[in-house]
C-alpha positions in Angstrom: 55.9 106.8 54.8 53.4 104.7 56.7 53.5 104.8 60.4 52.1 101.9 62.4 50.7 102.6 65.8 50.5 100.3 68.8 47.0 99.5 67.5 48.5 97.4 64.7 50.3 95.2 67.2 47.2 94.9 69.3 45.3 93.8 66.3 47.8 91.1 65.6 47.9 89.9 69.1 44.2 89.7 69.5 43.9 87.3 66.6 47.0 85.3 67.2 45.7 84.7 70.8 42.7 82.7 69.4 42.3 79.2 70.9 43.8 76.4 68.8 40.4 75.2 67.6 40.0 78.4 65.4 41.8 79.9 62.5 43.2 83.4 62.9 40.3 85.7 62.2 39.3 89.3 62.9 35.8 89.1 61.4 36.8 90.7 58.1 39.4 88.2 56.9 41.1 85.1 58.2 44.5 83.4 57.6 44.9 79.7 58.1 46.9 76.6 56.7 45.4 75.3 53.5 43.5 72.1 54.3 45.5 68.9 53.8 43.0 66.4 52.4 39.8 66.5 54.5 41.6 67.7 57.7 41.6 71.4 58.5 44.6 72.6 60.4 44.2 75.5 62.8 48.0 76.2 62.8 51.1 75.1 61.0 52.8 72.2 62.9 56.0 71.4 61.1 59.2 69.5 61.7 62.5 69.5 59.7 66.2 68.7 59.8 68.7 71.6 59.7 69.4 72.5 56.1 66.1 71.2 54.6 63.3 73.2 52.9 59.6 72.6 53.5 56.8 73.6 51.2 53.2 74.4 52.3 50.3 76.6 51.5 48.4 79.3 53.3 44.8 80.5 52.6 43.6 84.0 53.0 39.8 84.5 53.1 38.1 87.8 52.6 34.7 87.9 54.3 33.8 91.5 53.3 31.7 92.6 50.2 34.7 94.4 48.7 38.1 93.2 47.5 41.0 93.5 50.0 44.7 93.7 49.3 47.3 92.3 51.7 51.0 92.1 52.3 52.2 88.6 53.2 55.3 88.1 55.3 56.8 85.8 57.9 57.2 87.0 61.5 59.0 85.7 64.5 56.9 85.2 67.7 57.7 86.3 71.2 56.1 86.7 74.6 55.0 90.2 75.5 56.6 91.9 78.5 53.2 93.0 79.9 51.6 89.6 80.5 53.5 87.0 78.5 50.9 86.9 75.7 51.7 85.5 72.3 52.9 88.2 69.9 54.7 88.6 66.5 57.2 91.0 65.1 56.0 93.7 62.7 57.1 93.7 59.1 59.7 96.5 59.8 61.4 94.6 62.6 64.3 92.3 62.1 63.4 88.6 61.8 65.9 86.0 62.9 63.9 82.7 63.0 60.8 81.5 61.3 60.1 85.0 60.1 63.4 85.0 58.1 63.0 81.5 56.9 59.4 81.7 55.5 59.2 82.9 51.9 55.7 83.3 50.4 55.4 82.8 46.6 53.8 86.3 46.5 54.4 89.1 48.9 51.2 90.9 47.9 47.8 89.4 47.2 44.4 90.8 46.4 41.4 88.7 47.6 38.0 89.2 45.8 34.9 89.9 47.9 33.7 86.8 49.9 36.5 84.7 48.4 39.7 82.9 49.3 43.2 82.9 47.8 45.8 80.2 48.4 49.5 81.1 48.4 52.3 78.6 48.4 55.3 79.3 50.5 58.6 77.7 51.5 60.4 77.4 54.8 64.1 77.0 54.4 65.8 75.8 57.7 69.4 77.0 57.8 72.1 74.2 58.2 73.2 75.8 61.5 69.7 76.1 62.9 69.5 75.4 66.6 67.5 72.2 67.5 64.2 72.6 69.3 61.2 74.8 68.8 61.0 77.9 66.5 57.7 79.7 66.5 56.4 82.4 64.3 53.5 83.3 62.0 52.4 84.0 58.4 50.9 87.4 58.5 48.4 89.1 56.2 48.7 92.9 56.6 45.9 95.0 55.3 47.2 97.5 52.7 44.7 100.1 53.8 45.9 102.7 56.3 43.0 104.1 58.5 43.3 107.4 60.3 44.7 107.1 63.7 43.8 108.8 67.0 43.7 112.6 66.6 45.8 114.9 68.8 45.1 118.7 68.8 42.9 118.3 65.8 45.6 116.5 63.7 45.9 112.8 62.7 48.9 111.6 64.7 49.4 108.2 63.1 47.9 105.7 60.6 46.6 102.4 61.7 46.8 99.1 59.8 45.3 95.8 60.8 46.9 92.4 60.5 46.0 88.7 61.0 48.5 85.9 61.2 48.4 82.1 61.3 50.9 80.6 63.8 53.8 78.5 62.6 55.2 75.9 65.1 58.4 74.4 63.7 60.6 71.8 65.5 64.1 71.4 64.2 65.4 67.9 64.9 68.1 67.4 67.5 68.4 67.3 71.3 65.6 69.0 73.2 66.4 70.6 76.5 63.4 71.7 78.7 64.6 74.2 81.3 62.5 76.6 83.4 63.6 79.1 86.0 62.2 81.6 88.5 64.4 84.6 88.8 64.6 88.0 90.5 62.0 87.6 93.2 61.3 90.8 95.0 58.6 91.9 97.6 56.9 95.2 98.0 54.9 95.5 101.2 52.0 97.9 101.7 50.6 98.1 105.2 48.2 100.6 107.0 49.8 103.2 109.4 47.7 101.8 112.3 47.2 98.0 112.4 43.7 96.9 111.7 42.6 100.1 110.0 43.1 98.9 106.4 44.2 96.1 104.1 47.7 94.9 104.1 49.1 93.5 100.9 52.4 92.4 99.4 53.3 92.7 95.7 55.4 89.7 94.6 57.4 90.4 91.5 59.3 87.7 89.7 60.7 86.7 86.3 59.6 83.5 84.6 62.3 82.4 82.2 62.3 79.6 79.6 66.0 78.7 79.5 65.5 75.7 77.2 64.8 75.1 73.5 61.2 73.9 73.7 57.9 75.7 74.2 56.6 75.2 77.7 53.2 75.3 79.3 54.2 76.5 82.8 52.5 76.3 86.1 53.5 78.4 89.1 52.8 77.7 92.7 53.1 80.3 95.4 53.7 79.5 99.1 54.5 81.7 102.1 55.7 80.6 105.5 55.9 82.7 108.7 57.5 82.2 112.1 57.7 78.6 113.3 57.1 77.5 109.7 53.4 78.4 109.8 51.8 78.2 106.3 50.4 81.6 105.5 49.6 81.2 101.8 49.5 78.3 99.3 48.0 78.7 95.9 48.5 78.1 92.2 48.8 81.2 90.1 46.6 81.9 87.1 48.0 85.0 85.6 50.8 83.4 83.7 51.4 82.7 80.0 49.8 79.6 78.6 52.9 79.0 76.5 56.3 80.3 77.1 58.5 80.3 74.0 62.2 79.1 74.1 64.5 81.7 75.5 61.7 84.1 76.5 61.4 85.7 79.9 58.4 87.5 81.3 58.3 89.8 84.4 55.1 89.1 86.4 53.5 90.4 89.6 51.2 88.6 92.0 49.4 90.4 94.7 49.1 88.8 98.1 46.0 90.4 99.7 45.7 90.1 103.5 49.5 89.7 104.0 50.5 89.6 107.7 51.2 92.9 109.3 53.5 91.4 111.9 55.5 88.3 110.9 58.8 87.1 109.6 59.2 84.4 106.9 59.8 83.5 103.3 57.8 83.6 100.0 58.6 80.8 97.6 57.7 80.5 93.9 57.9 77.1 92.2 57.5 76.8 88.4 57.0 73.5 86.7 56.3 72.2 83.2 56.9 68.9 81.4 60.4 67.7 82.4 61.3 71.1 83.8 61.2 72.7 87.2 62.6 75.8 89.0 62.1 77.7 92.2 63.3 80.8 94.1 62.4 82.5 97.3 62.6 85.9 99.1 62.4 86.7 102.8 60.1 89.2 104.4 59.9 91.0 107.7 56.4 92.5 108.3 56.1 95.2 110.9 53.3 97.8 111.3 54.3 101.3 110.2 53.4 102.7 113.6 55.6 100.2 115.4 58.3 100.7 112.8 58.2 104.5 113.6 57.9 104.1 117.4 60.6 101.4 118.0 63.5 103.4 116.4 62.4 106.5 118.2 62.3 104.6 121.5 65.7 103.1 120.8 67.2 106.5 120.1 65.6 107.9 123.3 67.1 105.1 125.3 70.6 105.6 123.7 70.4 109.3 124.3 69.4 108.8 128.0 72.4 106.5 128.6 74.7 109.1 126.9 73.4 111.9 129.2 73.8 109.8 132.3 77.3 108.8 131.4 78.2 112.5 130.8 76.6 113.5 134.1 78.7 110.9 136.0 81.9 112.2 134.4 81.2 115.8 135.2 80.1 115.2 138.9 82.9 116.0 141.5 84.5 113.2 143.3 85.3 113.8 147.1 88.1 111.8 148.6 89.0 111.5 152.3 90.7 114.5 153.9 94.0 114.0 155.8 93.8 114.5 159.6 95.5 117.4 161.5 
């Protein structure tokens, strides 16, 4: 039984992340929509009503000097948990959207050396398909299984490579853009003694596409301290370029040079076409040395008061003596 390592998924991701101006290509073979007239399409951009079936063609090109055999299959797309990158399900995973609706005329194809093969396929949209965007890919999986990384002198797993052409399908009906920032949390890192090292705050949050259309999100980060002083204001760059419907990605932004003594709020605001959402979290920054000294001083003061009160209660009280 073939075992696919994480390298298989990495190979798919690397190719599917290509800019829109290029076909999916790993240097040895490429997968792209068959040209429609004189126009070359980088991806499949399709639209349909629920219950209809579309017909199209995909071309697989072999750039090597030897024949290559591939398995063709449809795959659902999703955003990776690590950074929100574009990824697709493997052949063994359950497909529920485009991956289940796409049916190539041939599941296996052999492409001669330095040649191309065109394969027709259908995409049957179920009558109960949700309106909005459904994203996936047509994947060509190399039949060859290369030896994987060795462990203790043994081959641990086989590695296959795959390339896929993205499929962007919009099912007709109401479109609802909705974007949210959720679960904002702060983790502060400060030096023991103020001024002896860098202070930083890790800001973790979830970016969630709650609508039914693909979004190109932008996220702005602001921080305000005491008396509403602006401590930080910037647009974030480490966010997914496209967030698919229903997908959520957990991200972390590092605030270098965060204050070591302040009290305020961090606010994240996400925006896309016709969609906007924000969330905030409060912070209280106090140097670790002060944080250690202040409780100790407070405990010492409380202990001192307790001791004094006990001493007063135990001291004798001398009243006036009656005369003879």
